C-alpha positions in Angstrom: -26.6 124.2 111.7 -30.2 125.0 112.7 -31.6 122.9 109.9 -29.6 119.9 111.0 -30.9 120.3 114.6 -34.4 120.5 113.3 -33.9 117.3 111.2 -32.5 115.5 114.3 -35.4 116.7 116.4 -37.9 115.6 113.8 -36.4 112.2 113.5 -36.3 111.8 117.2 -40.0 112.8 117.3 -41.0 110.4 114.7 -39.1 107.5 116.4 -40.6 108.4 119.7 -44.1 108.4 118.2 -43.6 105.0 116.5 -42.0 103.6 119.7 -44.9 104.8 121.8 -47.4 103.1 119.4 -45.4 99.9 119.3 -45.1 99.8 123.1 -48.9 100.3 123.4 -49.5 97.4 121.0 -47.0 95.2 122.9 -48.8 96.0 126.2 -52.2 95.0 124.8 -50.9 91.7 123.4 -49.1 90.8 126.6 -52.2 91.4 128.6 -54.1 89.0 126.4 -51.6 86.1 126.0 -49.8 83.8 128.4 -46.8 84.9 130.4 -44.1 83.1 128.4 -45.6 84.1 125.0 -46.0 87.7 126.4 -42.3 87.9 127.4 -41.1 86.5 124.2 -43.3 88.7 122.1 -42.3 91.7 124.2 -38.6 91.0 123.5 -39.3 90.6 119.9 -41.5 93.7 119.7 -38.8 95.8 121.6 -36.1 94.6 119.3 -38.3 95.2 116.2 -39.2 98.6 117.6 -35.6 99.4 118.1 -34.6 98.3 114.7 -37.5 100.1 113.2 -36.7 103.3 115.2 -33.1 103.2 114.0 -34.2 102.6 110.5 -36.7 105.4 110.8 -34.2 107.8 112.3 -31.8 106.9 109.4 -34.5 107.4 106.9 -35.5 110.7 108.6 -31.9 111.9 108.6 -31.6 111.1 105.0 -34.9 112.8 104.2 -33.9 115.8 106.3 -30.6 116.1 104.4 -32.5 115.9 101.2 -35.0 118.4 102.3 -32.1 120.7 103.4 -30.3 120.2 100.1 -33.5 120.8 98.2 -34.2 123.9 100.3 -30.8 125.3 99.7 -31.2 124.7 96.0 -34.6 126.3 95.8 -33.4 129.2 97.9 -30.5 129.7 95.6 -32.8 129.6 92.6 -35.3 131.8 94.2 -32.5 134.3 95.2 -31.4 134.5 91.5 -35.0 134.9 90.3 -36.6 137.0 93.0 -35.1 138.3 96.2 -38.5 139.1 97.6 -39.3 135.4 98.1 -36.6 134.9 100.6 -38.6 136.7 103.2 -41.6 134.4 102.6 -39.4 131.3 102.8 -37.9 132.4 106.1 -41.3 133.1 107.5 -42.5 129.5 106.6 -39.3 128.1 108.3 -40.1 130.0 111.5 -43.6 128.5 111.5 -42.2 125.0 110.9 -39.9 125.4 113.9 -42.8 126.5 116.1 -44.7 123.4 115.0 -41.8 121.2 115.7 -41.4 122.7 119.2 -45.1 121.9 119.9 -44.8 118.4 118.6 -41.7 117.7 120.6 -43.5 118.8 123.8 -46.4 116.4 122.9 -43.9 113.5 122.4 -42.2 114.1 125.8 -45.6 114.0 127.5 -46.5 110.7 125.7 -43.2 109.2 126.7 -44.0 109.9 130.2 -47.4 108.2 129.9 -45.9 105.3 128.2 -43.5 104.7 131.1 -46.4 104.6 133.6 -48.2 102.1 131.3 -45.1 100.0 131.2 -45.0 99.8 135.0 -48.7 98.9 135.0 -48.0 96.2 132.4 -45.4 94.7 134.5 -47.6 94.4 137.4 -50.3 92.7 135.2 -47.8 90.3 133.7 -47.0 89.1 137.2 -50.6 88.5 138.0 -51.1 86.8 134.7 -48.2 84.3 135.3 -49.8 83.3 138.5 -53.1 82.8 137.0 -51.7 80.7 134.1 -49.8 78.4 136.6 -53.1 77.8 138.5 -54.9 77.1 135.2 -52.2 74.6 134.1 -52.3 72.8 137.4 -56.2 72.6 137.3 -56.1 71.3 133.7 -53.5 68.6 134.5 -55.6 67.5 137.5 -58.8 67.5 135.4 -57.1 65.3 132.6 -55.8 62.9 135.2 -59.3 62.5 136.7 -60.9 61.9 133.2 -58.2 59.3 132.4 -59.0 57.5 135.7 -62.8 57.5 135.0 -62.5 56.4 131.3 -59.8 53.8 131.9 -57.7 55.1 129.1 -55.2 57.8 128.5 -55.8 60.9 126.5 -53.9 59.5 123.5 -56.0 56.4 123.5 -59.2 58.3 123.8 -58.1 60.5 120.9 -57.4 57.4 118.7 -60.8 55.8 119.6 -62.6 59.0 118.8 -60.8 59.3 115.5 -61.7 55.8 114.5 -65.4 56.4 115.3 -65.4 59.6 113.4 -63.8 58.0 110.4 -66.4 55.1 110.4 -69.3 57.6 110.7 -67.7 59.7 107.9 -67.6 56.6 105.7 -71.3 55.8 106.3 -72.3 59.3 105.5 -70.2 59.4 102.4 -71.8 56.1 101.2 -75.3 57.5 101.9 -74.5 60.8 99.9 -73.2 58.6 97.1 -76.2 56.5 96.9 -78.6 59.5 97.0 -76.5 61.2 94.2 -76.6 58.0 92.1 -80.3 57.6 92.5 -81.1 61.3 91.7 -78.7 61.1 88.6 -80.6 58.0 87.5 -84.0 59.5 88.0 -83.0 62.7 86.2 -81.5 60.8 83.3 -84.5 58.6 82.8 -86.9 61.6 83.0 -84.8 63.5 80.6 -84.5 60.6 78.3 -88.3 60.2 78.2 -88.9 63.8 77.5 -86.3 63.8 74.7 -87.7 60.7 73.0 -91.2 62.0 73.4 -90.4 65.3 71.8 -88.4 63.5 69.1 -91.3 61.2 68.2 -93.8 63.9 68.1 -91.7 66.0 65.7 -90.8 63.2 63.2 -92.7 63.3 60.0 -93.0 60.4 57.5 -94.7 60.1 54.2 -96.9 57.2 55.3 -98.6 59.2 58.0 -100.8 61.0 55.4 -101.3 57.6 53.6 -102.5 56.0 56.8 -104.8 58.8 57.8 -106.7 59.5 54.5 -109.4 57.6 52.6 -110.4 58.3 49.0 -114.2 58.1 48.0 -114.8 57.9 44.3 -117.7 60.0 43.0 -119.6 59.5 39.7 -118.8 63.0 38.3 -117.4 66.3 39.4 -120.9 67.8 39.6 -121.4 65.7 42.8 -118.7 67.8 44.5 -121.0 70.9 44.5 -123.9 68.9 45.9 -121.5 67.5 48.7 -120.4 71.1 49.5 -124.0 72.4 49.5 -125.3 75.9 49.6 -122.6 78.2 51.3 -120.9 74.9 52.5 -123.7 73.8 54.9 -123.5 70.1 53.7 -119.8 69.7 54.0 -119.9 71.3 57.5 -122.8 69.0 58.5 -120.6 66.0 57.4 -117.6 67.1 59.3 -119.6 68.0 62.4 -121.4 64.7 62.5 -118.4 62.5 61.8 -115.4 64.3 63.2 -113.3 64.1 60.1 -111.9 66.6 57.5 -113.5 66.5 54.1 -111.1 67.7 51.4 -112.6 68.5 48.0 -110.0 69.7 45.5 -109.2 69.5 41.9 -108.7 65.7 42.0 -110.9 64.3 39.3 -113.9 62.1 40.5 -112.6 61.8 44.0 -113.2 63.2 47.4 -110.5 62.8 50.2 -111.4 62.0 53.8 -108.8 62.9 56.3 -108.7 61.9 60.0 -106.5 60.1 62.4 -109.3 57.7 63.7 -109.9 54.8 61.3 -113.4 54.2 62.7 -114.3 57.8 62.0 -112.9 57.6 58.5 -114.9 54.4 57.8 -118.1 55.9 59.1 -117.6 59.1 56.9 -116.7 57.0 53.9 -119.8 54.7 54.1 -122.1 57.6 54.9 -120.8 59.6 51.9 -121.3 56.6 49.6 -124.9 56.1 50.9 -125.6 59.8 50.5 -124.4 59.8 46.9 -126.4 56.6 46.2 -129.6 58.1 47.9 -129.3 61.5 46.1 -130.8 63.5 49.0 -127.9 65.4 50.5 -128.8 68.0 53.1 -127.9 68.4 56.8 -130.9 66.5 58.3 -130.4 63.6 55.9 -126.7 63.6 56.7 -127.2 63.2 60.4 -129.8 60.4 59.8 -127.4 58.5 57.5 -124.4 58.9 59.9 -126.4 57.5 62.8 -127.5 54.5 60.8 -124.0 54.0 59.5 -122.7 53.9 63.1 -125.1 51.2 64.0 -124.2 49.2 60.9 -120.5 49.6 61.6 -121.0 48.2 65.1 -122.8 45.3 63.6 -119.9 44.9 61.1 -117.3 44.9 63.9 -119.3 42.4 66.0 -119.6 40.1 63.0 -115.8 40.4 62.2 -114.9 39.4 65.7 -117.2 36.4 65.6 -115.6 35.4 62.3 -112.2 35.5 63.8 -113.3 33.6 66.9 -114.8 30.9 64.5 -111.5 30.7 62.5 -109.5 30.1 65.7 -111.9 27.3 66.8 -112.9 29.1 70.0 -116.3 29.6 71.6 -118.3 30.6 74.7 -117.5 34.3 74.6 -119.7 36.9 76.3 -121.5 39.0 73.8 -120.2 42.2 75.3 -116.6 40.9 75.1 -117.1 40.1 71.4 -118.4 43.6 70.9 -115.2 45.0 72.7 -113.0 42.7 70.6 -114.7 43.8 67.3 -113.8 47.5 68.2 -110.2 46.6 67.5 -110.9 46.3 63.9 -110.6 50.1 63.7 -107.8 50.5 66.1 -104.1 50.4 65.2 -100.9 50.2 67.2 -97.9 51.6 65.4 -99.7 51.3 62.2 -100.6 47.6 62.8 -104.3 46.7 63.0 -105.0 45.6 66.5 -107.6 42.9 65.5 -105.6 41.2 62.9 -102.6 41.4 65.2 -104.5 39.6 67.9 -105.6 36.9 65.4 -101.9 36.5 64.2 -100.7 36.3 67.8 -103.4 33.7 68.6 -102.2 31.5 65.7 -98.6 31.8 66.7 -99.3 31.1 70.4 -101.4 28.1 69.4 -98.6 26.6 67.4 -96.1 27.0 70.2 -98.6 25.5 72.7 -99.1 22.5 70.5 -95.3 21.9 70.2 -94.9 22.2 73.9 -97.9 19.9 74.7 -99.9 22.8 76.5 -103.5 23.8 76.3 -103.8 25.1 72.6 -107.3 26.7 73.1 -106.3 28.4 76.3 -103.3 29.8 74.6 -105.2 31.0 71.6 -107.9 32.5 73.7 -105.4 34.5 75.8 -103.5 35.7 72.8 -106.8 36.8 71.0 -107.9 38.8 74.0 -104.5 40.2 75.0 -105.1 43.6 73.5 -108.8 44.2 74.2 -107.7 46.9 76.7 -106.7 49.1 73.7 -110.3 49.3 72.6 -111.1 51.5 75.7 -107.6 52.9 76.5 -108.6 56.1 74.9 -111.7 56.4 77.2 -110.2 55.3 80.4 -106.9 55.9 82.3 -104.4 53.1 82.9 -102.2 50.6 81.1 -104.1 48.7 78.4 -102.9 45.4 79.8 -104.6 46.1 83.1 -107.7 47.5 81.5 -107.9 44.4 79.4 -107.6 42.1 82.3 -110.4 44.0 84.2 -112.6 43.6 81.1 -112.0 39.9 80.8 -112.5 39.3 84.4 -115.8 41.3 84.4 -117.2 39.1 81.5 -116.4 35.8 83.1 -113.0 34.8 81.7 -111.0 32.4 83.9 -108.1 33.3 86.1 -105.4 32.2 83.5 -106.8 34.2 80.8 -106.9 37.2 82.9 -103.3 36.7 84.0 -102.2 36.2 80.3 -103.8 39.5 79.4 -102.4 41.4 82.4 -98.9 39.9 82.1 -98.2 40.1 78.3 -96.1 43.3 79.0 -94.6 41.8 82.2 -96.6 44.0 84.5 -97.6 41.1 86.6 -96.1 37.7 87.2 -97.3 34.8 85.0 -99.1 32.0 86.8 -99.0 29.4 84.0 -97.0 28.6 80.9 -99.7 29.9 78.5 -99.2 33.4 79.9 -95.5 33.3 78.9 -96.4 32.0 75.5 -99.0 34.8 75.1 -96.3 37.5 75.8 -93.9 35.8 73.4 -96.6 35.5 70.6 -97.4 39.2 71.0 -93.8 40.1 70.7 -93.3 38.0 67.6 -96.3 39.4 65.8 -95.2 43.0 66.7 -91.6 42.5 65.8 -91.9 40.9 62.3 -90.6 43.2 59.5 -93.2 45.7 58.3 -95.7 45.0 61.1 -95.6 48.4 62.9 -94.8 52.1 62.1 -93.9 53.9 65.2 -94.2 57.4 64.0 -97.9 56.9 63.0 -98.7 55.7 66.6 -97.1 58.7 68.2 -98.9 60.9 65.8 -102.3 59.4 66.6 -101.6 59.5 70.4 -100.9 63.3 70.0 -104.3 63.8 68.3 -106.1 61.7 70.8 -104.5 63.8 73.7 -105.6 66.9 71.7 -109.2 65.8 71.7 -109.1 64.7 75.4 -107.9 68.2 76.5 -111.0 69.7 74.8 -113.5 67.2 76.0 -112.4 67.8 79.7 -113.9 71.3 79.7 -117.4 71.8 81.0 -120.1 72.3 78.3 -118.2 70.5 75.6 -120.2 68.0 73.6 -117.8 66.8 71.0 -114.2 67.5 69.9 -112.6 66.5 66.7 -108.9 66.9 65.7 -108.7 67.6 61.9 -106.3 68.9 59.3 -103.6 66.3 60.5 -103.8 67.8 64.0 -103.4 71.4 62.8 -107.0 72.2 63.8 -109.4 71.1 66.5 -113.1 71.7 66.4 -115.0 71.8 69.6 -118.8 71.6 69.6 -120.4 72.9 72.8 -123.9 72.5 74.1 -125.9 75.7 73.5 -127.8 75.4 76.8 -124.6 75.0 78.9 -122.3 77.7 77.6 -122.8 81.3 76.3 -121.1 82.9 73.4 -118.8 84.9 75.7 -117.9 81.7 77.5 -117.3 80.0 74.1 -114.8 82.7 73.3 -113.0 82.3 76.6 -113.0 78.5 76.2 -111.1 78.9 72.8 -108.5 81.0 74.6 -108.2 78.7 77.6 -107.9 75.6 75.4 -105.2 77.2 73.2 -103.2 78.1 76.2 -103.7 74.5 77.7 -102.5 73.0 74.4 -99.4 75.1 74.4 -98.6 74.0 77.9 -99.2 70.3 77.6 -98.4 69.4 74.0 -95.4 69.6 71.8 -96.2 70.0 68.1 -94.7 71.5 64.9 -96.2 74.7 63.6 -99.6 76.0 65.2 -102.9 74.5 66.0 -106.3 76.4 65.2 -108.9 76.1 67.9 -112.5 76.5 66.5 -115.4 76.4 69.1 -118.8 75.9 67.5 -121.9 76.9 69.3 -125.2 76.6 67.3 -128.9 76.9 68.2 -131.3 74.2 67.1 -135.1 74.4 67.6 -137.0 71.3 66.7 -140.8 71.0 66.4 -143.0 68.3 64.8 -146.1 69.0 62.6 -148.9 66.5 63.4 
């Protein structure tokens, strides 16, 4: 019987605690909300509290019954096992009863406090109702005043605002879409250029080596030893003076000259032939012969340009312009000789001009000079078409010729029909089967860029890319740079090459600093 009473008291206590907490929560929610919502919420909370209290009481009763049953079972088991544990169990039950008594007293005290809080909450609800009524009245009057000032109802203003917001949203969306498309296009073009550039630089073809070497026949194999010289001084002098790579292997009665620049290869070839004919092969003689050959090659290029001008029936060229035109003899574009490409384009352009009844000489002249910018494109920055136009203008060519040169790649608008014919003739000459080899041009551009990186450093006199671009030899001025600075230059140049160039394998950087002291005996 006492156990049942304790269970009922425990259930009541738990229900009272839960009811008190719920009443406190209801009081706070009612104080923060509106009167109508507060009353409705209070009703729901009270109902829920009652239902929860009943549920808790039922659960407590069931739990109490379970506890009593378990206690009885345990007591019976314990009585059978040990009689001594009964005293301990009774002592624990007494302590629990005392705790329950204390808790019941605390619950009764909290119930009294909750009643006082309920009374206070009721008074606050009345005040809140009055304030809400006043606020509703003020809001209604404010809305009516705004409608009178704006000349439209609240619904009409709402619709108007929605239309404006929709229009603005469409404009913003269009702007975002445009920016997204532009960014995507720019990124796509940039990535495409990078991919194409990397692909071209890594492509290897058999004809690259064929187009970058020259074979010089020698009378006998004993000549190889004389070309090499004591401890290799002669071959080093030839390579330093010409900027090419001299390959002497087991090939019978032949020496191979390797280099990407056709002009350097020609200078080296002619110099080597003259040295073998002269018989005096030593570093001083090598430098003398190379300087003479450079002068002779310049004359040869000038004469070749004059010959082509005569073949085309043209005249009145400035001597410096003829010199620049002749330099195209040892320049190639995608494997196509630039000077012969210019002559071919001039013939094609002249034929088209005659068929259309235009000025044949003007057309031929523009086509012949259209690529002169390539003769200096490795020395100056900018598109070769614009560089060529500046050169032609500098040496007295008329406006139509300058426009034909500048516009043959559609970089400027043509001002006469001959300019259009020059562009067409250039494209026809370049597009014919077998005219150009694109991989060779990308290979040559990479080597030119390699040399340009080295020359940009202070104290560098010359730089030569050799061994098919696998090595670059940098000759520095002895008076401008020390040995320690030469060592640092090699490291800096290697890092710069790694950052700015894409290439297969590795590139060897060799910095050469030598001391020369010259005196004359009189």
